[in-house]
C-alpha positions in Angstrom: -35.7 -48.5 -53.3 -32.4 -47.3 -51.9 -33.6 -43.7 -52.3 -36.8 -44.4 -50.4 -34.9 -46.1 -47.6 -32.4 -43.2 -47.3 -35.3 -40.7 -47.2 -37.0 -42.7 -44.5 -33.9 -42.8 -42.4 -33.3 -39.0 -42.9 -36.9 -38.3 -41.9 -36.7 -40.5 -38.7 -33.4 -38.9 -37.7 -34.7 -35.4 -38.2 -37.8 -36.3 -36.1 -35.6 -37.6 -33.3 -33.5 -34.4 -33.3 -36.5 -32.1 -33.5 -38.3 -33.9 -30.7 -35.4 -32.7 -28.4 -36.2 -29.0 -29.3 -37.7 -26.9 -26.5 -38.1 -23.3 -25.6 -34.8 -23.5 -23.7 -33.0 -24.8 -26.8 -34.8 -23.6 -29.9 -32.1 -25.1 -32.2 -32.2 -28.5 -30.7 -29.7 -30.5 -28.6 -26.1 -29.9 -28.5 -23.4 -32.4 -29.4 -22.9 -33.0 -25.7 -26.6 -33.7 -25.2 -26.7 -36.2 -28.0 -23.5 -38.1 -27.3 -23.3 -37.3 -23.5 -20.1 -35.7 -22.4 -20.0 -37.6 -19.1 -17.7 -35.0 -17.6 -18.2 -32.8 -14.6 -18.0 -29.1 -15.1 -14.6 -27.8 -14.1 -14.1 -24.4 -12.3 -14.5 -21.5 -14.8 -16.8 -23.4 -17.2 -20.5 -23.0 -16.9 -23.0 -25.8 -17.6 -25.3 -23.8 -19.9 -22.8 -21.1 -21.0 -19.7 -21.3 -23.1 -17.8 -24.5 -23.9 -14.4 -23.3 -22.8 -12.8 -21.9 -19.6 -14.7 -18.7 -18.9 -11.7 -17.0 -17.3 -9.5 -17.7 -20.3 -12.3 -16.4 -22.6 -12.8 -13.2 -20.6 -9.1 -12.6 -20.2 -8.6 -13.0 -24.0 -11.3 -10.5 -24.8 -9.8 -8.1 -22.3 -6.2 -8.6 -23.4 -7.0 -8.0 -27.1 -9.6 -5.3 -26.5 -7.5 -2.9 -28.6 -7.9 -5.0 -31.7 -11.1 -5.2 -33.8 -13.0 -8.5 -33.2 -13.7 -10.4 -36.3 -15.5 -13.5 -35.0 -15.8 -15.4 -31.7 -17.0 -19.0 -31.2 -17.5 -19.6 -27.4 -18.4 -23.2 -27.9 -15.4 -24.0 -30.2 -13.1 -21.7 -28.3 -11.9 -19.7 -31.3 -11.6 -15.9 -31.3 -10.4 -14.2 -34.5 -9.2 -10.6 -34.5 -9.1 -8.5 -37.6 -6.1 -6.4 -38.8 -4.8 -3.8 -36.4 -2.4 -1.1 -37.2 -0.6 0.8 -34.4 -0.8 4.5 -35.2 2.9 4.8 -34.2 3.9 2.2 -36.8 1.6 2.7 -39.8 3.6 0.4 -42.1 2.9 -2.7 -39.9 -0.3 -4.5 -39.2 -1.2 -7.5 -37.1 -4.0 -10.1 -37.0 -4.5 -12.6 -34.2 -6.3 -15.9 -33.6 -6.7 -17.3 -30.1 -7.6 -20.9 -29.5 -8.9 -21.9 -26.1 -8.5 -25.7 -26.0 -9.9 -26.8 -22.6 -12.4 -26.0 -19.9 -9.7 -26.0 -17.3 -7.5 -23.0 -16.5 -4.2 -24.3 -17.7 -1.3 -23.0 -19.6 -1.6 -25.7 -22.3 -5.3 -24.8 -22.8 -4.4 -21.7 -24.8 -2.8 -21.1 -28.2 -2.2 -17.6 -29.7 -1.3 -17.2 -33.4 -0.2 -13.8 -34.7 0.1 -12.8 -38.4 2.1 -9.8 -39.4 2.2 -7.8 -42.6 4.4 -4.8 -43.6 3.9 -2.3 -46.4 6.2 -2.8 -49.3 7.6 -0.1 -51.7 4.4 -0.2 -53.9 2.1 0.3 -50.9 0.9 -3.3 -50.8 0.9 -5.5 -47.8 3.4 -8.4 -47.6 3.7 -11.1 -45.0 6.5 -10.7 -42.5 7.8 -12.9 -39.7 6.5 -12.4 -36.2 9.1 -12.3 -33.3 9.3 -15.7 -31.8 8.5 -14.4 -28.3 5.4 -12.4 -29.3 2.9 -15.3 -29.2 4.3 -16.6 -25.9 4.1 -13.1 -24.3 0.5 -12.8 -25.4 -0.4 -16.2 -24.0 1.3 -15.3 -20.7 -0.6 -12.0 -20.6 -3.9 -13.8 -21.1 -3.0 -16.5 -18.5 -2.0 -13.8 -15.9 -5.3 -11.9 -16.5 -7.3 -15.2 -16.3 -5.7 -16.1 -13.0 -6.5 -12.6 -11.6 -10.1 -13.0 -12.7 -10.2 -16.5 -11.0 -8.8 -15.1 -7.8 -11.2 -12.1 -7.8 -14.2 -14.4 -8.0 -12.9 -16.8 -5.3 -13.2 -14.1 -2.6 
């Protein structure tokens, strides 16, 4: 009996979700549609576009354009970059992850994490500490670029 009741609830729930599908949204409603965000759209965020500040998103992609892109989630605000080795320092490589945490263009809406590895005597890669200022410098570079993009669209 419990199994039948659970199946019935699952069937009803899937019917409700599928009824919201349309040509505009072939995969159904978003979380915001279902639960209602109740927030107005701040500057730099688009209603039907990405879920984070568009200026921070674009500035991040521009700032890290030299690194290979591993994955990007514009609704969750996570951009992962794959290992990059500078030709001038072939025994070091870096990987970065950028978290865009808000739809507003703010300094605390951004978090950059950098991972560094160096080649050991056997030729394998070993984790190494990243200079404390590196992540802050990258965040500042992204914020500067985002502010420039914001100003260029305001004209």
